[in-house]
N, C-alpha and C positions, 0 to 999 in steps of 0.2 A: 815277396814267394819266392822259393828256391822249387828247383823242381822238382826235391822230392817233400814239397810240403803237398804236394797235389798227386802226387801218387796213393793208388786206393790200395790196401794188402789184401790176401787171397782171402783172409776173413771177415771182410767187411762185413757181408751175410751175417754173421754173430751178434753183430753190434747194431741192436733196434733203433739207436738213433740214426747209425750210418743208410740204413734199408730204408726208414723213413725220408730223409733227406735226398738222397738219391732218386728214389720213386719219385718225388716232388720236382727233383730237377729234368725227370725223361719224360712227365707230364707235358712242364714246361714249354722244354724244346719240339715236342712234339707241336703242340699247339701253333708253336710259331711258323709250323709249316699248312694250318687248315687256312690262313688269313686268306682273302681274294685280291686283294693286292697288297705286291710287295714291298715290302720297308725295312726300317731298321729294326726291328724286332728280334731279328737275331742277332745282329752284335750287340743289342739292348741285354738279351738273355746272356750273351757272354759277359760282359762287363757288371753287370748289377745282379745276377743269381748264379752262374757258374764258378767264376774264380773266387768269389766270397764267398761259397758255398766251402769250395774246395781246400782253401786259403785255413776257416777255422775248424772243418771238420774232424779231423786227427783227434787232436783236443777233445770236442763235444762229444763225438760218440767211443773216444776210449782207445783207438786203435793206434794211437802214438806211442804204445808201448810194446806195441805186436813185432814182432819179425815174421818172418817165413819161414820158421821150423815151429815155434810158438804164441798161439791167439793169450793175447792177460782178459779177455770177457771170463768173466764170474756171472753164471747166469744167480738172479736174486731170488733169494728163499722167500716160495710164496708158504704165508701161516697158518691160512686155514687151505689146505689141499685137501680135504676129504678124497677126490678121486685118486691121487699119485701124480696128478700132471705135470706138478712141479719137478719130481724125480725124474719121468722120465721124459721131460724136455730138457735139463741138466743132460740127463743119459746121455740123449741121443746128441747135444753139441759137445758135449767132451769127447764122442763118437768120432764126430767129423776131421777129416785132415783139412 
């Protein structure tokens, strides 16, 4: 893995997979500090979870094609959307920098 593979772009919050996996990593990281006895959990977190997740996340989250100037994420069309939530979400995402 190169250093650039582990870079999380500024648009990460637009990619649902990235939000989910980074949230899981945060919770897992925090839980390593709640143990009564210190152990190897923090090292295991890095080896088993952090680096493998960061290595593969760009491809899975779809931000491998993103640049600092342009996000490649496109919100999916919502077929049954009587209240217009899908249009609102898509517009909100498009308006963010």
